[in-house]
N, C-alpha and C positions, 0 to 999 in steps of 0.2 A: 633603319632609324634615322631621323633627320637631325639629331643632335640636341633636341630639346630635353629638358629634365622636368619631370612632374613629381610633385610631393603632396602627400597628405599631411596637413598641418593642424596641430592642436596646440594653440598657444605658442610656446617656445620650442615645441617638439615638431620636427619635420621628418617624415619617413618617405624615402624615395620609392616611387611606384616602379614596378618591373615591366618593361616593354615586352609585349607578347604579340603573336599573330592572331588574327581573327579566328582562324581554325582552332588554335589552342584554347580560345575562349568559347568554343562551341558555336560560333556564329557563322551564318551562311550568306552567300552572295545575294540571292534573290529574296529569301525569307527575311533577312535582316538588313543588310547594307542598302538594298534597293528601297526597302520600306522607310529607312531613315531619310533617304534623299527625298522621297515623295512627301513625307511628313514635314521635312524641314528644307524646302528648296533654296533657302538662303545660303546653304553651303555652296551652291553653284554660282552665287553672285547676288548682288542687290536687285530687288524687284524682279524676281523670276517666278513664273507660273508653270506648273506641270501641265502638259498637254496630253501625254500618253505614256505608257510604259509597256515593255515587251511587245513592241509593235513589229509586225512582220507581214502585213497585208500589202505588199507591193510587188511590182514586177521590175526586173532589171532591164538594162539597156538592150539585152539580147531578146527580150520577150519572155524569158524563162522566169518562173517563180523563184524569188529569193527565199532560201531556207532559214537564214539567220534572222535573229530578232534584235532590234535596237532596244537597249536596256531602258533608257529614259529619253523622252523628247520634251523639251521645255520651250518657253517663250519669254523673252525679256520685255521690258517696258517700252523698247523702241520698235517692237514688232518683228524682231529677228528670232528665228528658231535656234535652239541649242541642242546639239546632238551629244548625248552623254553615254560614255562607255564605262562600266563599272567592273572592276576586278577585285576579288576578295584578297588575293595575295599579290605577289609581284606580277606586274603586267607582262604578257608575252611579247616577243620581239615584233610581232605583226599587229599590235593593238591599234597603232595609229593608222595603218592602212585599212583596217576594218572600219574605223570611225570615219575615215575619208570616204569610203564607199557609201556609208549611210548618209553622210552629208551631201554627197552627190545625188542620192536618191530623194532625200527630202527637199532638195533645192528645186525639184520638179513639181512640188506640191502646188496645186491651185488653192484659192481660198476655200472653195467647196470641199476639197480633199481635207483641209485642215479642220473645218467645221465638223465633218463626219467623223474624223479620227477622235476629236475631242468629245463628241457626243457619246461615242462608244466608251471612252474612258470614264466620263461622268456617270454613265449608266451603270458601269461595273462598280465604281466606287460607292455610289449612293444606293444601289440595289433597286433603283427605279428607272423607268423609261424616260431618258432625257432626249428631247428632240434636237434635231440639227439646228433649228432656229434658236432654241434656248442656249445651246452651246455657242452659237455665233454671237449672241448677245453678251455672254460672259466674256468671250475673247475680246469683243469690241470695248467692253468696259475696262479691260486690262490695258490694251494698247491700240494704237492706230496701225493696222496691218495693211500693207500694200503688196502688190505683185512684186515690186522691186525689193521690198524688205525680205520677202520669202526666198529670194534668190541668193541671199547672203547668210547662210547658217554659220554659226560658230561651233566649236568643238571643245568638249571638256572630257579629259581622260582622268579617271580616278582609280587609284590603286595604292597598295601599301608601299610599293617601290617601283622604279622604272629602270629598265636596262639602259646602258649608255647609248645603244643604237637608237632606241626610241627617243631619248632626250635629244640626241643630235639631230634626228629627223624633225622633231617638233621645233627646235631652234631654227632650223633652215626654213621650215614652212612659215614660221612667224616673222623672222628677220628679213628673209629675202623675198618671200612671196606675199607677205602682209596678211596671212590667214590669221583670224582670231581663234587661237587655239591655246588651251591652258592645261597644265598638269596639276592635279590636286592629289596630295598624299595624305593618307590617314594612318594613324598609329594607335593601337590598342595598348592599354596599360592595366596591369593588375595591381590594385591597391589592397590595403588591409581588409577593406569591406566590399569594394565594388570593382567592376570593370569600366574604365573610362576610355573614350575614343576621341582623339583630336583630329582635326582636318586643317591642313595648311596648303597654301599655294606654293607648289614646287617650282613652277615656271609659267610665265615670266616672273622674275622677282617683283613682288608687289611694289608699286609706286615708281619703278624706274624703267617702264616699258619703252619710253621715248629714247632712252640712252642705249638700248640694245638693238635698235633698228638701224639698218643702213640708211644713208641720206635720202636715196630715192624712195625707199619704202616709207621712211618717216614722213615725207611730203604726202605720199598717198594716204597714210594714216591720218594726217592732219586734215586732208580733204574729206576723208571718211568721217572724222570726228565732227566737222562742220555740218555735214549732212545729218549725222545722228543727233546733233544738238537741235537741229530744226525739227526732225521727226519727234524728238523727245518733247519739245515745246508743244507741238501739235497734239500729242497724246495727252500731255498734262492739261492743256486748256480744254480739250474735248471731254475729258473725264470730269473736270470741275463743272462744266456746263451740264453734262448729262446727269450728274448727281445733285445739281442745284445747290452747290455749297455756298456760293457767294450771291448776295442780293444785288439787284441792279443798283448802281450808284454807291455800292459799298466802297469805302475808302481804303486804299492800300498805300503803303509807305515804301520808298526806295531805301534799301539797306544793303551795302556792299558786304560780302562775306568776310572781308578782312577789316578789323577795327582800324588799323593804320590807314587803309585806303579810305574808309568812311570819314575819318578825321581830316585827311588830306583834302577831301571834297567839301567839307562842312561850310566853308566861307561861300563857295559858289552856290551850294544848295540853299543857303539862307539869304542870298542876295536878292532873290525875287520870290514873292509868294507863289506857292504851288509847285515849285521845282521838285520838292520831296514827295509829292503825292500824285496819285492817279486814282480814278474811280473805275469800277468794274462795269462792263456791259456785256450782255449775252451775245457776243459776236466772236466766232471761232477764229477768224482771221486777225482781228484787231480788238481784243477785249479790254484794253486799257485806254482811258481818256485822260490825257495828261492835263493837270490843272494849270500848268504854266501857259499852255497855248490852246487848250480845248480840242486838240486833234486826237485822232484814234491811232493806236500803235499796237504792235505785238509786244509781249513782255521783253523779248530779246532786242527788238528794234529800239525800244525806248531806253532800255538799260545801256545799250551801246551808245546811243546819242548822249546820254547823261555822262557816261564814263569818258567819252571823247571830249565833250565840252568842259567838264570839270577837272579831269586829270590827264587829258591828252592820251588816253589809252584807246587803242583800236583793235585789241585782240578779240578772238572769239569768246563769247560768254554763254552760259546757260541762263538766259534771261529770267525764267520763272523762279530761280533761286534768289533774285534780287528784290522781289516784291513780297512784302509781308503784311498780314492783317493786324488788327489791334492786339491779338494774342501773340504777335511776333512769330507766327507760323508762315513759312514761305509757301508760294503756290505749289512747289514740289512737295513740301511736307503735307499739305492738304490733300493733294492727289494721291500720294503714297498711302495715306491712311484710309482711303475710301474702299468700302465694299462695292460690288456692282450696284448701279443705280436702281432704286426700287421705289414704288409708291409707299407713302406713309398714310395712316388713317387721316381722313380729312378733318377729324375732330382735333388733330394737332393744331390746326389753324382756327377752326370755328370756336374752339374753347376760349380763344382770346377775344372773341367778340363781346362787346358790351351789350347790355340789354337793349339799348337804343339802336345799336349798329346791326344786331343780328337780323332783324327783318329786312333791313336795307340790303345786306349781302344776299339773303335768300331770294329777294326779288331780282337782284342783278343776275345771280347765278341761273335762276329759272328762265329769265328773259333771254339771256345769252345762249343757253343750251337749247332753247326751243326756237331760236331765230333761224336755225338751219339744221338739216338732218345730219350733216357731216361734221359738226363741231363736237370735239371730245375734250375731256378734262383729266388732268393728272394732278395728284397731290404729292408734292415733293417736300423735302426737308425745309426749304426756305420759303416756298411759295406754292400757290395753286396756279397751274399752267393750263391755258386753253389753246387748243389747236384746231386748225382746219387741215390743209395739206402740210403747212408749216405752222410754227407757233404764231398765235395771234397776240397773246399777252401773258404777263406774269401778274398775279394779284397777291399783294402782301397785306396782312391784317395789322392795323395799328390801333392804338387806344381809342381814338375818336374819328378815324377815317379808314378807308380802303385806298391803298396805292395801286394803280393799274399802270404797268409799264407796257406800252403798245408798240410792238415791233413794226418796222416798215414805214413809219411816219416820221417826218423830219420836223424838228423844232423851228426850222426856218419857215415852213409852210403852216405850222400851227404854233404861233408864238406863245412864249411863256406869259402867263397872266391873262390869256384869252380864254374866257370861260373856265372849264375845269382843268386846263393845262397848267401845271405848276413847274415843269422842268422838262429837259430833253436834250438830245444830241442830234446830229444828222441822221442817226439810225433808228431812234425810237423817241417817244414822248412819254412823259410822266403825268398822268391824270389822277385826280383825287375824287373820291366819292364820299361825301359827308351826309347827304340827305337823299331822299327819294328823287328829288328834282334833278340830281346829278346823274342819275342812271341813264336817262335817254341820251344826253350829249355824249357820254362815254360809249354807249352802244352804237351811236352814229359814227364815231371815230373807228370803232372796231369793224364796222361794216365796210369802211373804206379799205381796210387791210384785207378783209374777206374777199372783196371784189377784185383786188389786185391779184390775189392768189388764184382766182378763177380765170383771170385773163390769160 
């Protein structure tokens, strides 16, 4: 028992629950504990996705078939695998060695291996035949996965208690070797009416990891954290773009996570127009255009620039946390709430068309789709997207016009106010269609992009 006390409370009456083992409650390791973790992966950490369970289709370093099965294989939002070992009762003395063996084996996974493993898992869970391509799309919607990220799996050991030898080994692996390894302890309680189960992090103590690392490993962890922040930002931006969450030119506001820090920076932010704001563009490398200088930045790059100029701070930051929409949701919040990107009915957009605008859109859509055989269309939450090899444009429906954001053309070459062009950046231009006469000029601009992609 970890020392916690659990009570059933009715008004002023509190009855202490009795700690019991899972076996005493008639609960089993695979039929119950494993299913809880699969159904609620958040017990393993924030933003965790289950990839497979009871996996055993691998070959060891000697070439012999491994007999043991990994309980649960998961993936975090940074693209790192998580090896999970579950024990219903007190963990055996060798549990950490078993988990390390599995970590070594999964570290040899290629991306193809991972996609196939997840396809088998999804097929078993859904009772339908899920293709490797479908599994890959689901994983890509969850995280940016690279060969490098697959080489660094983390380990989670979960049991009701851990022998001192296991804890000592885990502390050594974490503090001295920098391995991302955690111990999660669960405890069952019998109340007057129900059986309750709690899960808590036994090691490392939550929130003080940096204080239990040796100086050398602490520096390694800081470097690793910097790389993970970059990977996390790439994953966040990629998911937002794929799901079409933000409209081109949608305005975002800089907001420090600390109220005191935000107030400290207020005078600098207010000194010049635009310092607080950036607009979104569909560019994975530099999705923010700062209104203060019109230049493109990554969320982290711009957040660090503002923090350094306004408060003299040069520490590493998770930039997507610092940019919020009009509903005060950060880029991280938006990405975390997303399901895998999917088409929506095109009527979501066409239902917004006025009687006068509907035939104009129909003519534009028909002319564009028939202008070449390899042009395709997707209907997403925020816009209708048209593609060739890459995206050609985003189309948004407004009350009295269509906004067409054309990728790959620069506002410097197609000046604002010239014909149908009403806005733009070095990476795209914003054109408007209000009448049938506007269709041909916009199609001519799109043909320029089409020809660039063919070159």
